[in-house]
C-alpha positions in Angstrom: -0.2 0.2 -0.1 2.8 2.4 0.6 4.6 1.8 -2.8 1.2 2.9 -4.2 0.9 5.7 -2.1 4.0 6.5 -3.3 4.2 6.0 -6.9 0.6 8.3 -7.2 2.8 11.0 -4.9 5.8 10.9 -7.8 3.1 10.8 -10.5 1.3 14.5 -8.5 4.7 15.3 -8.2 4.9 15.1 -12.3 1.8 16.7 -12.8 2.9 19.6 -10.5 6.0 19.9 -12.5 4.6 20.1 -16.0 1.7 22.7 -14.2 4.5 25.1 -12.9 6.4 25.0 -16.5 3.5 26.0 -18.1 2.7 29.0 -16.2 6.4 29.8 -15.8 7.2 29.6 -19.4 4.5 29.7 -22.7 3.9 26.3 -24.4 4.8 28.2 -27.8 7.1 30.7 -27.8 6.6 32.5 -31.3 3.2 32.7 -33.5 2.5 34.9 -36.7 3.2 38.1 -35.7 0.4 40.5 -36.7 0.6 43.9 -38.4 0.4 46.5 -35.0 -1.1 49.8 -35.7 -2.8 51.7 -32.8 -3.5 55.4 -32.4 -1.9 57.6 -29.1 -3.0 61.2 -27.5 -1.4 64.3 -27.5 1.9 65.5 -26.6 2.5 67.3 -23.6 1.5 69.2 -21.1 0.5 72.6 -22.7 -0.5 70.7 -26.0 -4.5 69.7 -26.7 -4.9 67.4 -28.8 -5.8 68.3 -32.3 -9.7 66.8 -33.0 -9.6 64.9 -36.3 -13.5 63.5 -37.3 -14.3 60.2 -36.3 -14.2 57.9 -39.2 -16.9 55.2 -39.7 -15.6 53.6 -43.2 -12.0 51.8 -42.3 -10.8 51.0 -45.7 -7.8 48.7 -46.7 -4.2 50.7 -46.2 -3.5 51.0 -50.4 -6.5 52.8 -50.6 -5.7 55.4 -47.6 -2.7 56.0 -49.1 -3.9 57.2 -52.6 -5.9 59.9 -51.2 -3.0 62.8 -50.6 -0.1 62.9 -51.9 2.9 61.4 -50.3 6.9 61.8 -50.3 8.2 57.9 -50.8 10.4 56.4 -48.2 12.8 53.6 -49.2 15.7 52.3 -47.5 17.1 48.6 -47.4 15.3 48.0 -44.1 12.2 49.7 -44.8 9.7 51.3 -47.3 6.7 54.0 -46.7 5.3 57.4 -47.2 5.3 60.7 -45.4 1.7 62.2 -45.6 2.1 65.6 -47.1 -1.4 66.8 -45.5 0.3 67.5 -42.0 3.8 66.3 -42.9 2.6 63.0 -41.4 5.1 59.8 -40.7 2.3 57.5 -40.9 2.7 54.6 -43.1 6.1 52.2 -42.4 6.4 48.6 -43.8 10.0 46.4 -42.6 11.4 45.2 -45.6 12.9 42.4 -44.2 10.4 40.4 -42.1 7.4 39.1 -42.9 4.3 38.3 -40.5 4.7 34.5 -41.2 6.6 32.2 -43.0 3.7 31.2 -45.3 4.8 31.5 -48.7 3.1 34.7 -50.2 3.3 36.2 -46.4 3.3 39.8 -46.3 5.6 42.4 -44.3 5.0 44.0 -41.1 3.5 46.8 -41.2 4.7 48.9 -38.3 2.8 52.6 -39.1 -1.0 53.2 -40.5 -2.3 56.1 -42.0 -5.6 57.6 -40.2 -8.8 55.9 -41.8 -7.4 52.8 -41.7 -8.0 49.8 -39.1 -5.3 50.8 -36.4 -4.0 53.9 -37.2 -0.3 54.4 -35.6 1.5 57.7 -36.8 4.0 60.1 -35.3 3.0 64.0 -35.7 5.7 66.9 -36.1 4.1 70.4 -35.0 4.3 74.0 -33.2 1.9 75.6 -30.6 1.8 79.0 -30.0 2.2 80.0 -26.4 -1.0 81.7 -24.9 -3.2 80.9 -27.8 -1.6 83.5 -29.4 -3.1 84.4 -33.1 -0.5 83.5 -34.9 -1.5 80.6 -38.2 0.5 77.9 -37.8 0.4 74.5 -39.8 -2.0 72.2 -38.7 -3.0 68.3 -39.6 -5.1 69.7 -42.4 -1.9 71.8 -43.9 -0.6 70.7 -47.4 3.4 71.1 -47.5 5.3 71.3 -50.7 8.3 69.5 -51.1 11.6 69.7 -52.7 11.8 65.9 -53.8 9.6 62.9 -54.2 12.0 60.3 -52.1 13.7 60.0 -49.1 16.3 57.6 -48.8 19.2 57.1 -47.2 21.4 58.9 -49.8 18.5 62.0 -50.5 17.2 64.0 -48.0 13.6 66.0 -48.2 12.9 69.6 -47.4 8.9 70.2 -46.8 7.9 74.1 -46.7 4.5 75.9 -45.9 4.5 79.9 -45.6 1.5 81.0 -43.9 -0.6 83.7 -44.5 1.2 86.0 -42.5 4.1 85.5 -44.7 6.3 83.4 -42.0 7.5 79.9 -43.8 7.7 76.5 -41.8 10.4 74.3 -42.8 10.6 70.0 -41.9 13.7 68.9 -42.8 13.5 64.9 -43.2 16.3 62.4 -43.6 17.0 58.7 -42.8 19.7 56.0 -42.8 20.3 52.6 -44.3 18.2 51.0 -40.9 15.4 53.0 -38.7 16.7 56.0 -38.1 15.1 59.6 -39.1 16.3 62.8 -38.1 14.1 65.5 -38.8 14.8 69.2 -38.2 12.0 71.7 -38.0 12.6 75.4 -38.7 10.7 79.1 -38.4 11.3 81.8 -40.5 9.7 84.6 -39.1 8.8 87.6 -42.5 5.9 89.0 -40.2 6.2 92.1 -38.6 5.0 90.7 -35.4 7.1 88.7 -32.9 6.6 84.5 -32.3 6.3 83.1 -29.6 5.9 79.1 -30.3 7.3 76.0 -29.0 7.6 72.3 -30.6 5.8 69.3 -30.6 6.1 65.7 -31.2 4.2 63.3 -30.6 3.3 59.3 -31.5 -0.1 58.5 -31.6 -1.8 54.9 -31.7 -5.9 54.4 -32.2 -7.1 51.1 -30.9 -5.7 48.9 -28.0 -2.7 46.3 -29.9 -3.2 42.8 -29.4 -0.5 42.1 -26.9 0.7 39.1 -25.9 0.4 39.9 -22.4 2.8 37.4 -20.3 4.8 38.5 -18.2 8.2 37.5 -18.8 7.3 40.6 -21.8 6.6 44.4 -21.7 4.8 45.8 -24.8 3.2 49.2 -24.4 4.4 52.5 -22.9 8.5 52.6 -22.7 11.0 55.7 -22.5 14.2 56.8 -20.6 13.4 59.9 -18.9 15.3 61.5 -16.8 17.7 58.6 -16.5 14.7 56.2 -15.3 13.5 53.1 -17.4 9.3 53.6 -17.7 7.4 50.3 -18.5 3.6 50.5 -18.6 0.9 49.2 -20.3 -1.5 50.6 -22.2 -4.5 49.9 -19.5 -2.1 52.4 -17.1 -2.7 54.7 -19.6 -5.7 54.4 -19.1 -6.6 54.3 -15.5 -4.1 56.5 -14.6 -3.5 59.0 -17.9 -7.2 59.5 -19.0 -7.6 62.7 -20.6 -11.5 62.4 -19.2 -10.6 62.3 -15.7 -7.6 64.1 -13.3 -4.4 62.4 -13.5 -3.7 59.7 -11.3 -0.1 59.3 -11.1 2.8 61.5 -11.5 4.8 59.5 -14.6 1.7 61.0 -17.2 3.5 64.6 -17.2 7.5 65.1 -16.9 10.5 67.4 -17.2 12.9 65.9 -18.6 16.0 66.0 -20.9 17.3 63.9 -23.1 16.2 60.7 -23.3 13.3 58.6 -25.6 10.7 57.2 -25.3 7.7 55.8 -27.1 5.6 52.2 -27.7 7.2 49.3 -28.1 5.9 46.1 -29.2 7.5 42.5 -29.2 9.6 43.0 -32.1 9.1 46.3 -33.0 9.1 49.8 -31.5 8.3 53.9 -32.2 10.7 56.1 -30.3 10.9 60.3 -30.2 14.6 60.7 -29.6 14.9 64.9 -28.5 17.8 66.7 -28.6 20.0 65.6 -25.3 20.7 69.5 -24.4 17.5 71.0 -24.9 14.6 70.6 -22.0 11.2 68.8 -22.8 7.8 68.5 -21.1 7.2 64.8 -21.3 3.2 63.5 -21.4 1.2 60.6 -22.3 -2.6 60.2 -22.4 -4.8 58.0 -23.0 -8.3 59.5 -25.1 -11.6 58.2 -26.6 -13.3 59.8 -29.4 -15.6 56.6 -30.9 -12.6 54.6 -30.1 -9.5 53.9 -27.4 -6.8 56.2 -28.3 -2.9 56.1 -26.7 -0.4 58.9 -27.1 2.9 60.0 -25.8 5.0 62.8 -26.5 6.8 66.2 -26.0 7.1 70.0 -26.3 10.7 71.8 -26.5 11.3 75.3 -25.1 9.3 78.5 -25.9 10.9 80.3 -28.6 10.8 83.7 -28.9 11.3 84.4 -33.1 12.1 88.1 -33.7 10.8 89.6 -37.2 13.3 88.8 -39.5 14.9 86.1 -37.5 15.0 82.2 -37.4 15.1 78.6 -35.3 15.2 75.5 -35.7 14.7 72.6 -33.8 16.4 69.1 -33.8 15.7 65.7 -33.2 15.0 62.2 -34.0 12.3 59.8 -34.2 13.4 55.9 -34.7 10.8 53.2 -36.2 11.5 49.7 -36.9 13.4 46.4 -35.7 14.7 46.1 -32.0 17.8 44.7 -33.5 21.1 44.4 -31.0 23.5 45.3 -33.3 21.1 48.3 -34.8 20.5 49.3 -31.2 23.9 49.6 -29.8 25.4 51.2 -32.7 23.4 54.0 -32.4 23.9 54.0 -28.4 27.2 54.5 -29.6 27.4 56.5 -32.9 24.6 58.9 -31.2 24.8 58.8 -27.9 21.3 57.7 -27.2 22.0 56.3 -23.4 20.8 52.9 -22.8 18.9 52.2 -26.4 19.7 48.9 -25.9 17.3 48.7 -22.7 14.5 49.0 -25.2 15.0 45.2 -25.1 13.1 43.5 -22.5 16.0 41.8 -21.1 14.3 41.3 -17.5 15.0 41.6 -13.9 18.2 39.2 -14.9 19.4 42.2 -17.7 22.8 40.9 -16.0 22.7 37.5 -17.2 20.3 37.8 -20.5 22.2 40.6 -21.5 25.6 38.6 -22.0 24.2 35.3 -22.9 22.2 37.6 -26.0 25.9 39.1 -27.1 27.5 35.4 -26.7 25.2 33.6 -29.5 25.4 37.2 -31.5 29.1 36.6 -31.1 29.2 32.7 -32.3 26.8 33.7 -34.7 28.8 36.0 -36.6 31.3 33.6 -37.2 28.5 30.2 -37.8 26.1 32.5 -40.2 23.4 29.9 -38.2 21.4 30.7 -34.8 21.3 26.7 -34.5 25.2 26.0 -34.6 25.6 29.3 -32.6 23.2 27.7 -29.6 25.0 24.8 -30.0 28.4 26.8 -29.7 27.1 29.0 -26.9 26.4 25.7 -24.9 29.9 24.0 -25.4 30.9 27.1 -24.1 29.3 27.2 -20.5 30.1 23.6 -20.5 33.7 24.5 -20.6 33.6 27.5 -17.9 31.1 25.2 -15.8 33.8 22.2 -15.9 35.5 22.3 -12.9 31.7 21.7 -11.1 30.3 19.4 -12.9 33.9 17.1 -13.0 33.6 17.6 -9.3 30.1 16.5 -9.1 30.0 13.8 -11.5 33.6 12.1 -9.8 31.0 12.1 -6.8 28.1 11.0 -8.5 30.8 8.4 -10.4 31.9 7.4 -6.8 28.1 7.0 -5.4 27.6 4.3 -8.0 30.2 2.5 -6.7 28.9 2.6 -3.2 25.7 1.1 -3.9 26.0 -2.6 -3.3 27.9 -1.0 0.1 25.3 1.2 0.5 22.4 -1.4 0.0 24.0 -3.9 2.5 23.7 -0.9 5.2 20.0 -1.1 4.0 19.8 -4.8 4.8 21.9 -4.8 8.0 19.6 -2.0 9.6 15.9 -2.3 8.0 14.6 -1.2 11.5 17.0 1.6 13.0 16.9 4.4 10.2 18.6 6.7 12.1 21.5 4.2 12.7 21.3 3.1 9.3 21.8 7.6 8.3 25.1 7.4 10.6 26.7 4.7 9.0 25.7 5.9 5.5 27.3 9.9 6.1 30.5 7.8 7.8 30.6 6.0 4.1 29.9 9.1 1.8 32.9 11.0 4.3 35.5 7.6 4.1 35.1 7.4 0.1 34.8 11.1 -0.3 31.1 11.0 -1.7 28.9 13.7 -1.8 25.0 12.5 -2.3 23.2 15.7 -3.1 26.8 16.8 -5.9 24.4 16.1 -8.6 22.2 18.5 -7.8 24.4 21.4 -8.1 25.7 21.5 -11.6 21.2 21.2 -12.4 21.1 24.4 -9.6 24.1 26.8 -11.7 21.9 25.8 -15.0 18.4 27.3 -14.2 19.7 30.9 -14.9 21.4 29.6 -18.2 18.5 28.3 -19.1 15.7 30.8 -18.1 18.3 33.9 -19.4 18.5 31.7 -23.3 14.7 31.1 -22.6 14.3 35.0 -22.2 16.7 35.6 -25.4 14.6 33.5 -27.5 11.4 34.8 -26.5 12.2 38.7 -26.5 15.0 38.8 -29.6 14.1 39.7 -32.7 17.2 37.8 -34.0 15.7 34.3 -33.0 12.5 35.7 -35.5 12.1 33.0 -37.9 16.0 31.7 -37.6 16.2 29.1 -39.3 18.6 25.7 -38.4 18.6 23.0 -40.3 16.3 20.0 -41.6 13.1 20.3 -40.4 13.6 22.8 -38.0 12.6 26.3 -40.2 12.3 28.4 -36.9 14.4 28.1 -33.6 12.6 30.7 -31.8 9.4 28.2 -32.3 8.7 24.8 -30.6 9.6 21.7 -33.4 6.9 21.6 -36.4 6.8 17.9 -36.6 5.1 16.7 -33.7 3.2 13.5 -33.2 -0.1 14.9 -33.6 0.6 15.4 -37.3 2.8 12.4 -37.6 5.8 14.1 -37.5 5.0 16.1 -40.7 2.8 13.5 -42.8 -0.6 15.3 -42.1 -0.7 18.8 -42.4 -3.3 20.9 -39.4 -3.1 23.2 -36.9 -2.7 21.6 -33.3 -4.8 23.2 -31.0 -3.2 25.2 -27.9 -4.6 23.1 -25.6 -3.4 19.8 -27.1 0.1 21.2 -27.9 2.0 19.7 -24.9 1.0 16.4 -26.1 2.4 17.3 -29.5 5.7 15.9 -29.0 8.3 17.1 -31.8 11.6 15.3 -32.4 13.8 17.6 -30.5 12.1 17.0 -27.5 11.9 13.3 -28.3 15.7 13.3 -28.9 16.0 15.4 -25.3 14.1 13.1 -23.0 15.8 10.1 -24.7 19.3 11.8 -23.6 18.0 12.7 -20.3 17.7 9.5 -19.6 20.6 8.0 -20.6 21.9 10.8 -18.5 19.9 9.5 -15.4 21.3 6.0 -16.2 24.9 6.9 -15.5 23.9 8.5 -11.9 23.4 6.6 -9.1 19.9 5.6 -8.1 18.5 7.5 -4.9 18.3 5.3 -2.1 14.5 6.7 -1.3 12.6 4.4 -3.4 9.8 7.1 -4.0 12.5 9.6 -5.0 13.7 6.8 -7.3 10.6 6.7 -8.9 10.2 10.5 -9.3 13.4 10.9 -10.9 12.4 8.1 -13.4 9.5 9.8 -14.1 11.1 12.9 -14.9 12.7 12.5 -18.5 9.0 11.7 -19.5 7.7 14.9 -18.0 10.3 16.8 -19.4 9.9 15.6 -22.5 6.2 16.8 -23.0 6.7 20.1 -20.9 9.4 21.6 -23.0 7.1 20.1 -26.4 6.0 23.2 -26.7 9.3 25.0 -26.1 11.2 27.0 -28.6 13.1 24.5 -30.8 16.6 26.5 -30.2 15.9 26.3 -26.4 15.2 21.9 -26.5 18.4 22.1 -29.1 20.6 23.8 -26.2 19.0 21.2 -23.6 19.9 18.3 -25.8 23.5 19.5 -26.6 23.9 20.0 -23.0 22.9 16.3 -22.3 25.0 14.8 -25.0 27.9 16.1 -23.3 26.9 15.3 -19.9 27.0 12.2 -20.9 30.0 12.1 -22.7 31.9 13.7 -19.4 30.1 11.3 -16.8 31.0 8.4 -18.8 34.6 9.8 -19.2 34.6 10.0 -15.5 33.0 6.8 -14.4 35.4 4.5 -17.1 38.5 7.0 -15.7 37.5 6.1 -11.8 37.0 2.1 -12.6 39.9 1.7 -14.6 41.8 3.3 -11.2 40.2 1.6 -8.9 41.2 -2.0 -11.0 
């Protein structure tokens, strides 16, 4: 009866492990990414949102782009356009990233104009101090351009002259990646002084779809006053609503430099003010028929005397959060902590180095799967002294098993005496019964860091390995429920835990083989639990990223080789 109870206990513990893992780690690392677009409220403290008509008829993006004249944007990384009505950056598509890996899949749409299902755009403009009766450009203004194409080698100058003969200019430049430079100028040709201040804002209409998982942040992100701020869309709704009193101090802040914007899992749009200019930062939620979210800032007030001119500089990042590109901007443009826009999590001190290491190996291997294998080997080399000592102790424990069994038979009813004799035996032979746990404990933070890297970094997005593994950030596609690829159907999420792929099976077999090299626990219940673990973890890891399972499998194989070598060495030594 006791044996049956212990067996049920072992099964219960195994099920508990499965549940915990499913809670801590999602079963599907990376499904097809939907294009995201949304609205955002008006900029900073002194800025009122420019009211726009509620659009009742939603049109395809292609149709909306035909309504107004536009400046084409084309770089190796993005395509899109600037709307000459309002001088709005509202059309941007990422050239190197697809929604899914299916043939014919569309490229990711990052920005989208008003009139589409989910508008998401960036505004640049001026406001008059104390509602000064000065004619300023607005969202209805039609700008004139000196060129029809914005490319890395060709800037575009937009201009508009008011009825008071004041000329407003915007100069756009773009690099080969995702950084736009925008210079706003004002030339006062009137007879009156101008008191105006610049503003810039990002606006999203409709709440975007998010993964809504605790290890990933999506929503507001900013570095203001050296503080990294991460707030969800619900935080803007609850604390920064335009229709209610402001509830939190983060909604309005004075700052200098930094950056602010909206982040999705792999992409973001961020305003980067001049680091030497003081600004007022503002985050808001509004509802004018649809939920809207906005963030932005206003610069200092400029007093422009007749015959004089002023300019205001700033940058905009809109694109993929690639580590090497963000690092480059951090260094070349002195954008402080720009790489922290990637959600490294609480253990950034581990996650960041893991990401840098894998990217470094990728630079030589040219394949992220090979980079993960190289990283695994590196970890084994670093942890070799600890693993060597642990495996050596376990080999001694395995050698002592006949003597341990004798002691159990000698003292069947005196557990205390048996434990005393066992401790004496361990001390005499230099064996440690818990030594096998140490390498596992050390591996846990490395495992989690790699999991985080695979989950949040775009480098792993649709990164292929070899054979049937076409995406290292997604689970093994050839599962049992598809007869390892012979049947094509979308397995429901609820069944993903039993849709075991080829790579998880390999991992389970290596884990089982590794276990056979370890000494069996003295306690029968523990032995049954350990015997179940390869089976349990095969199911647990079935829905994990293939890259993570690859790491675990290679780590197991290296551990088996090391254990086998040590055991053979000890046996040979003892004759």
